[in-house]
C-alpha positions as a Markdown table, in Angstrom:
| # | Residue | x | y | z |
|---|---|---|---|---|
| 1 | Unk | 54.1 | 0.7 | -0.7 |
| 2 | Unk | 53.9 | -3.1 | -0.5 |
| 3 | Unk | 52.0 | -4.9 | -3.2 |
| 4 | Unk | 49.7 | -7.8 | -2.3 |
| 5 | Unk | 47.9 | -10.5 | -4.3 |
| 6 | Unk | 44.7 | -10.0 | -2.4 |
| 7 | Unk | 41.7 | -9.1 | -4.5 |
| 8 | Unk | 40.5 | -5.5 | -4.3 |
| 9 | Unk | 37.3 | -5.0 | -2.2 |
| 10 | Unk | 36.0 | -2.6 | -4.9 |
| 11 | Unk | 34.4 | -3.4 | -8.2 |
| 12 | Unk | 34.4 | -0.9 | -11.0 |
| 13 | Unk | 30.9 | -0.1 | -12.4 |
| 14 | Unk | 30.9 | 0.1 | -16.2 |
| 15 | Unk | 30.1 | 3.4 | -17.8 |
| 16 | Unk | 26.4 | 3.7 | -18.7 |
| 17 | Unk | 25.4 | 1.6 | -15.7 |
| 18 | Unk | 24.0 | 2.4 | -12.3 |
| 19 | Unk | 24.8 | 0.3 | -9.2 |
| 20 | Unk | 23.0 | -0.1 | -5.8 |
| 21 | Unk | 23.1 | -2.3 | -2.8 |
| 22 | Unk | 19.7 | -4.0 | -2.5 |
| 23 | Unk | 18.4 | -5.2 | 0.9 |
| 24 | Unk | 15.7 | -7.8 | 1.2 |
| 25 | Unk | 13.2 | -7.6 | 4.1 |
| 26 | Unk | 10.2 | -9.6 | 5.2 |
| 27 | Unk | 7.7 | -10.2 | 7.9 |
| 28 | Unk | 5.9 | -13.4 | 8.9 |
| 29 | Unk | 2.7 | -11.8 | 10.4 |
| 30 | Unk | 1.0 | -8.5 | 10.4 |
| 31 | Unk | 2.1 | -6.3 | 13.2 |
| 32 | Unk | -0.3 | -3.9 | 15.0 |
| 33 | Unk | -1.0 | -1.0 | 12.7 |
| 34 | Unk | 1.2 | 2.0 | 13.4 |
| 35 | Unk | -0.5 | 5.2 | 14.5 |
| 36 | Unk | -1.5 | 7.4 | 11.6 |
| 37 | Unk | -1.6 | 11.2 | 11.5 |
| 38 | Unk | -5.1 | 12.5 | 12.1 |
| 39 | Unk | -7.2 | 14.2 | 9.5 |
| 40 | Unk | -5.4 | 12.8 | 6.4 |
| 41 | Unk | -7.4 | 13.5 | 3.3 |
| 42 | Unk | -7.9 | 11.4 | 0.2 |
| 43 | Unk | -8.8 | 7.8 | -0.4 |
| 44 | Unk | -7.0 | 4.5 | -0.9 |
| 45 | Unk | -8.7 | 2.1 | -3.4 |
| 46 | Unk | -7.8 | -1.1 | -5.2 |
| 47 | Unk | -7.6 | -0.4 | -8.9 |
| 48 | Unk | -8.7 | -3.3 | -11.1 |
| 49 | Unk | -7.8 | -3.2 | -14.8 |
| 50 | Unk | -5.6 | -0.2 | -14.3 |
| 51 | Unk | -5.0 | 2.1 | -17.4 |
| 52 | Unk | -1.4 | 1.7 | -18.6 |
| 53 | Unk | -0.9 | 5.5 | -19.1 |
| 54 | Unk | -2.3 | 6.4 | -15.7 |
| 55 | Unk | -0.2 | 3.7 | -14.1 |
| 56 | Unk | 3.0 | 4.8 | -15.8 |
| 57 | Unk | 2.3 | 8.5 | -15.0 |
| 58 | Unk | 2.1 | 7.6 | -11.2 |
| 59 | Unk | 5.0 | 5.2 | -11.4 |
| 60 | Unk | 7.2 | 7.8 | -12.9 |
| 61 | Unk | 6.2 | 10.6 | -10.5 |
| 62 | Unk | 6.9 | 8.3 | -7.5 |
| 63 | Unk | 9.9 | 6.4 | -8.9 |
| 64 | Unk | 11.9 | 8.8 | -11.1 |
| 65 | Unk | 13.8 | 10.4 | -8.1 |
| 66 | Unk | 14.9 | 6.8 | -7.3 |
| 67 | Unk | 15.5 | 5.6 | -10.8 |
| 68 | Unk | 12.7 | 3.1 | -10.9 |
| 69 | Unk | 12.8 | 1.4 | -14.3 |
| 70 | Unk | 11.4 | -2.1 | -14.0 |
| 71 | Unk | 7.9 | -1.4 | -15.4 |
| 72 | Unk | 9.3 | 1.0 | -18.0 |
| 73 | Unk | 11.1 | -1.7 | -19.9 |
| 74 | Unk | 7.9 | -3.8 | -20.4 |
| 75 | Unk | 5.9 | -3.5 | -23.6 |
| 76 | Unk | 2.5 | -1.9 | -23.2 |
| 77 | Unk | 0.9 | -5.3 | -23.9 |
| 78 | Unk | 3.0 | -7.0 | -21.2 |
| 79 | Unk | 2.3 | -4.3 | -18.7 |
| 80 | Unk | -1.4 | -4.3 | -19.3 |
| 81 | Unk | -1.5 | -8.1 | -19.0 |
| 82 | Unk | 0.3 | -7.8 | -15.7 |
| 83 | Unk | -2.1 | -5.1 | -14.4 |
| 84 | Unk | -5.0 | -7.2 | -15.4 |
| 85 | Unk | -3.7 | -10.3 | -13.5 |
| 86 | Unk | -6.0 | -10.9 | -10.5 |
| 87 | Unk | -3.0 | -12.1 | -8.5 |
| 88 | Unk | -1.6 | -8.5 | -8.7 |
| 89 | Unk | -3.3 | -6.0 | -6.4 |
| 90 | Unk | -2.8 | -2.3 | -6.9 |
| 91 | Unk | -3.7 | 0.1 | -4.1 |
| 92 | Unk | -3.7 | 3.7 | -5.2 |
| 93 | Unk | -3.8 | 6.7 | -2.9 |
| 94 | Unk | -5.7 | 9.6 | -4.4 |
| 95 | Unk | -5.6 | 13.1 | -2.9 |
| 96 | Unk | -7.6 | 16.0 | -4.3 |
| 97 | Unk | -8.5 | 13.9 | -7.3 |
| 98 | Unk | -4.9 | 13.1 | -8.2 |
| 99 | Unk | -3.2 | 9.7 | -7.8 |
| 100 | Unk | -0.3 | 10.3 | -5.4 |
| 101 | Unk | 0.7 | 6.9 | -4.0 |
| 102 | Unk | 0.9 | 3.3 | -4.9 |
| 103 | Unk | 1.3 | -0.1 | -3.1 |
| 104 | Unk | 1.6 | -3.0 | -5.6 |
| 105 | Unk | 1.2 | -6.4 | -4.1 |
| 106 | Unk | 2.0 | -9.6 | -6.0 |
| 107 | Unk | 0.3 | -12.8 | -4.8 |
| 108 | Unk | 1.5 | -15.1 | -7.6 |
| 109 | Unk | 3.8 | -17.0 | -5.3 |
| 110 | Unk | 1.2 | -18.7 | -3.1 |
| 111 | Unk | 2.4 | -18.7 | 0.5 |
| 112 | Unk | 4.4 | -15.5 | 0.0 |
| 113 | Unk | 3.5 | -12.1 | -1.3 |
| 114 | Unk | 5.7 | -9.4 | -2.5 |
| 115 | Unk | 5.3 | -5.6 | -2.0 |
| 116 | Unk | 6.7 | -5.0 | -5.4 |
| 117 | Unk | 6.4 | -1.2 | -5.5 |
| 118 | Unk | 5.6 | 1.2 | -2.7 |
| 119 | Unk | 5.8 | 5.0 | -2.5 |
| 120 | Unk | 4.1 | 8.4 | -2.5 |
| 121 | Unk | 4.8 | 11.4 | -4.7 |
| 122 | Unk | 7.2 | 14.1 | -3.6 |
| 123 | Unk | 4.2 | 16.2 | -2.7 |
| 124 | Unk | 3.2 | 13.8 | 0.0 |
| 125 | Unk | 6.6 | 12.9 | 1.5 |
| 126 | Unk | 6.6 | 13.7 | 5.2 |
| 127 | Unk | 2.8 | 14.2 | 5.5 |
| 128 | Unk | 2.0 | 10.8 | 7.1 |
| 129 | Unk | 0.3 | 9.5 | 4.0 |
| 130 | Unk | 3.0 | 6.9 | 3.4 |
| 131 | Unk | 2.3 | 5.4 | 6.9 |
| 132 | Unk | -1.4 | 5.2 | 6.1 |
| 133 | Unk | -0.7 | 3.5 | 2.8 |
| 134 | Unk | 1.7 | 1.0 | 4.4 |
| 135 | Unk | -0.9 | 0.1 | 7.1 |
| 136 | Unk | -3.3 | -0.6 | 4.3 |
| 137 | Unk | -0.9 | -2.6 | 2.2 |
| 138 | Unk | 0.1 | -4.9 | 5.2 |
| 139 | Unk | -3.5 | -5.5 | 6.2 |
| 140 | Unk | -4.4 | -6.3 | 2.6 |
| 141 | Unk | -1.5 | -8.7 | 2.2 |
| 142 | Unk | -2.3 | -10.7 | 5.4 |
| 143 | Unk | -6.0 | -10.7 | 4.6 |
| 144 | Unk | -5.0 | -13.5 | 2.3 |
| 145 | Unk | -3.6 | -16.9 | 3.4 |
| 146 | Unk | 0.1 | -16.0 | 3.1 |
| 147 | Unk | 2.9 | -16.9 | 5.4 |
| 148 | Unk | 5.3 | -14.1 | 4.5 |
| 149 | Unk | 5.3 | -10.6 | 3.0 |
| 150 | Unk | 8.6 | -9.4 | 1.5 |
| 151 | Unk | 10.1 | -6.5 | -0.3 |
| 152 | Unk | 13.4 | -5.1 | -1.3 |
| 153 | Unk | 14.8 | -1.6 | -1.2 |
| 154 | Unk | 18.1 | -0.3 | -2.4 |
| 155 | Unk | 20.5 | 2.6 | -1.9 |
| 156 | Unk | 18.9 | 4.7 | -4.6 |
| 157 | Unk | 15.7 | 4.8 | -2.6 |
| 158 | Unk | 14.6 | 7.6 | -0.2 |
| 159 | Unk | 17.3 | 7.9 | 2.5 |
| 160 | Unk | 14.7 | 7.1 | 5.2 |
| 161 | Unk | 13.2 | 4.1 | 3.4 |
| 162 | Unk | 15.0 | 1.5 | 5.3 |
| 163 | Unk | 14.1 | 3.0 | 8.7 |
| 164 | Unk | 10.5 | 3.3 | 7.5 |
| 165 | Unk | 10.3 | -0.3 | 6.5 |
| 166 | Unk | 11.9 | -1.5 | 9.7 |
| 167 | Unk | 9.5 | 0.5 | 11.8 |
| 168 | Unk | 6.7 | -1.0 | 9.7 |
| 169 | Unk | 7.7 | -4.5 | 11.0 |
| 170 | Unk | 9.9 | -5.7 | 8.2 |
| 171 | Unk | 13.3 | -7.3 | 9.1 |
| 172 | Unk | 16.3 | -7.3 | 6.8 |
| 173 | Unk | 17.3 | -10.8 | 5.6 |
| 174 | Unk | 20.1 | -10.3 | 3.0 |
| 175 | Unk | 21.7 | -8.1 | 0.5 |
| 176 | Unk | 22.8 | -8.1 | -3.2 |
| 177 | Unk | 24.6 | -5.8 | -5.6 |
| 178 | Unk | 22.4 | -4.5 | -8.4 |
| 179 | Unk | 24.0 | -3.2 | -11.7 |
| 180 | Unk | 21.7 | -2.1 | -14.5 |
| 181 | Unk | 21.7 | 0.1 | -17.5 |
| 182 | Unk | 21.2 | 3.7 | -16.5 |
| 183 | Unk | 17.5 | 4.4 | -17.5 |
| 184 | Unk | 18.4 | 8.1 | -18.1 |
| 185 | Unk | 20.8 | 7.0 | -20.9 |
| 186 | Unk | 18.4 | 4.5 | -22.4 |
| 187 | Unk | 15.6 | 7.1 | -22.6 |
| 188 | Unk | 13.3 | 5.5 | -20.1 |
| 189 | Unk | 13.7 | 8.5 | -17.7 |
| 190 | Unk | 14.7 | 12.1 | -18.3 |
| 191 | Unk | 18.4 | 13.0 | -17.8 |
| 192 | Unk | 17.6 | 15.3 | -14.9 |
| 193 | Unk | 16.0 | 12.5 | -12.9 |
| 194 | Unk | 17.8 | 11.6 | -9.6 |
| 195 | Unk | 20.4 | 14.4 | -9.9 |
| 196 | Unk | 22.1 | 13.0 | -6.8 |
| 197 | Unk | 23.2 | 10.0 | -8.8 |
| 198 | Unk | 25.9 | 10.8 | -11.3 |
| 199 | Unk | 25.7 | 9.8 | -14.9 |
| 200 | Unk | 28.7 | 8.1 | -16.4 |
| 201 | Unk | 28.5 | 7.9 | -20.2 |
């Protein structure tokens, strides 16, 4: 085998870390709402002054399978202040009296808004409720004077997430590599979360 001085295209991920490829997507105007499944139950409401415990319960139920950790590293005081910020708009989907979906919009950037977190619980995946929630989130975002709505997803997300976002009208703009402490090893999430992602201690 011939040795070369070319750098390896692979980068080792340190033990105790997780790695993902993040894709950034955006849209410059609201597309026509996509058709929704008929007869969907439940309600979608904007929650003001959200309770931290209720928020974290929903955040974990939606995000644990995808190793969401961004809100879990915040102190309760910091998270409450964030949830109380009028420039953050939290839309919660409730079905049979239980919060099952969230769309969190951040308007603090002025001309641009970010869909920071979006998802439904495992119970609702495949029911059409995510489409309903996305239609609401896009309409809410562009009801304000913004020029762009953006989000990012990564390879730890649901395998159909990218397709879903593109069908919703978002276009991919770029990618980065994300490396972070494994939240299952730091105690933020249970060790059995996201079993498809191996733990390297």
